[in-house]
N, C-alpha and C positions, 0 to 999 in steps of 0.2 A: 483605501487610502487614507481618506479623512475623518472615516467612519474611527479607523484606529488609532489616527492622534488625537481624537477627542475624547476617547474611552481612555488614552495614556494620561490626558490634561485632568478629567473628569472620570474615576472610575465607577461611578455610582450614578451617572446619567444614564438615562435609557434612550437612544437614538436609533430609527428605525432609518436604514436605507430605502431609498425610494428610487425607482427605475420609472419614468414618465409617473403616472399615477398607481404604481402598484408599489407594496413592500417586497424588498427582495429577504429571503429567510438568511437568518445569520450563518448558516451551514454553506449557503451556495456563494454567498459574498468570502468566506472563510476559505472554501474549496478553489474559486478563483484566485484569491490572493497566495494561494501556496501553490498553484498551478505556475503563476507568474513569477515568484519567488525561484521554485525551481528551474522554470526556464532561463532566467538571467543566470542563475548560479551556474547553471550545467554551460549556459553561453560563455560565461566569462572564463571558466577553467579550460573548456576546451580553447577559445581564444589564444589564453597562455600558453596552453601544450605544442599549439600551431606555430607559436612566436618563438618558441626558445628552439625551432629547427633553422630559425634565420629568416623567415619570411617576415617582411614589414607588419606593423601592426594593422594598417587599414586594410591589407590584404588578407590577413590574418582573420580579423574580426569578421568581414565582410564573407569570408571563404565559409566560417564557420555558421554565420547565418543563413546563407545560400543553402549548405549542407541541412540544417536542423530544418529549415522549411520547404527543404527540396524545390528551391526556385530556379535553380539554373546559375548564371555567372556571378563571380561576386565583382566586388570594386578591386581598383589598383591596376598595376602594371602587370602582375604575373598572371592573375585568374579574372581579369577585366573581361568585357566582352569582347576583347580581341584575341584575349590569351585561354589557354586551358589549365588542367589541371595537372600534366604531363611532367612539368618543371618542378613540382613539390617535391621534397624531399620522401622519400620510403614512411620514415614514421608520422609525417603531417598527413599523408594520404590512410594511413591506419587509423589517425584522429579523427580525419573527416571520416571515414566510412562509419565509425562509430556514430559519430554526429547526424549522419544519414539514417541510420539504423534508429536512433533515439527520437529523430523527428518522426519517422515513420510508424512508429509503434507505441507513440507518446510518451512522453517525460516520466510521469509518475508510475506508470506500468515496468518502465526500464528500471526506473531506482528502486522499485519494491522488490523486483528480481535479485539485484545486487544486496538487497538486507539479508544477513545472516538470519535473522528471525524468520524470515520465510521458507526456507530449507530446515529450520529445526520441526515442522508440523509434519 
């Protein structure tokens, strides 16, 4: 993130990203940033899809995060440690099922499968 901001301010500057004493190649830094951006984007969209079913935003956000990371319960009254997913609307369960598959099979792989250019070849 810092490297991207510095490059935006001064595009001709050469800036090497270092982790410890080793220099990180640009393609690895770019791949990590792509993954984090795709993860945040998918989390936000899926959270909004669950929230439009009438689930409060805390439960929606934590439930999607729990499903994407396959970690178990979320936060909030509905799906917290004392609750479960059975009271959620059916559409929310479908969205959360997709979030589980997305988290299990990796985000970039799933997004590539949904790209039309993948199926043209």
